[in-house]
C-alpha positions in Angstrom: 13.1 -1.3 -9.1 11.1 1.7 -10.5 8.2 2.9 -8.6 4.7 3.4 -9.9 2.4 6.0 -8.6 -1.4 5.8 -8.8 -3.0 8.7 -7.0 -6.7 9.5 -6.5 -7.1 13.0 -5.2 -10.1 12.4 -2.9 -8.8 9.0 -1.7 -8.8 8.0 1.9 -6.8 4.7 1.8 -3.3 4.2 0.6 -1.3 1.0 -0.1 2.4 1.6 0.4 4.9 -0.8 -0.8 8.2 -0.2 1.0 11.6 -1.9 1.0 13.6 -2.8 4.2 14.9 0.8 4.4 11.3 2.2 4.4 11.7 3.7 0.9 8.4 3.7 -1.0 8.5 1.6 -4.1 4.8 2.1 -5.1 1.8 3.9 -3.9 -1.8 3.2 -4.8 -4.8 5.2 -3.4 -8.4 4.2 -3.1 -11.7 5.9 -2.2 -13.2 2.8 -0.5 -11.7 0.4 2.0 -13.1 -2.8 0.5 -11.4 -2.2 -2.9 -8.1 -1.4 -1.1 -8.4 -4.6 1.0 -9.0 -6.7 -2.1 -5.9 -5.2 -3.8 -3.5 -5.7 -0.9 -2.8 -9.5 -1.3 -2.2 -9.1 -5.0 0.4 -6.4 -4.5 2.0 -8.3 -1.6 2.4 -11.3 -4.0 3.9 -9.1 -6.7 6.6 -7.8 -4.3 7.8 -10.7 -2.2 10.3 -9.7 0.5 8.8 -6.2 0.9 6.3 -4.9 3.4 3.0 -3.8 1.9 0.8 -1.7 4.2 -2.8 -0.4 3.9 -3.4 2.7 5.9 -5.9 5.5 6.4 -4.5 8.7 5.0 -6.4 10.9 7.5 -5.8 9.0 10.7 -2.4 7.4 9.7 -3.5 4.1 11.2 -2.2 1.0 9.5 -5.2 -1.2 8.8 -3.4 -4.2 7.3 0.1 -5.2 6.6 1.9 -8.1 4.8 4.6 -10.2 6.5 7.5 -8.8 4.4 11.2 -8.8 5.1 
């Protein structure tokens, strides 16, 4: 599965899509939390069987995470 990267230079929130080995399959970045939270379920639905995590780039705290694996 090829990864897609969507980077926003001044973004604070990242959505990481990882396989069971922790390898990043996709990364999307957002400036605001609300937009990132709305995008998370759609990405989780696109990648069943993987873990999708929303985290704060500065604090490295995971704010939301899909069931995955």
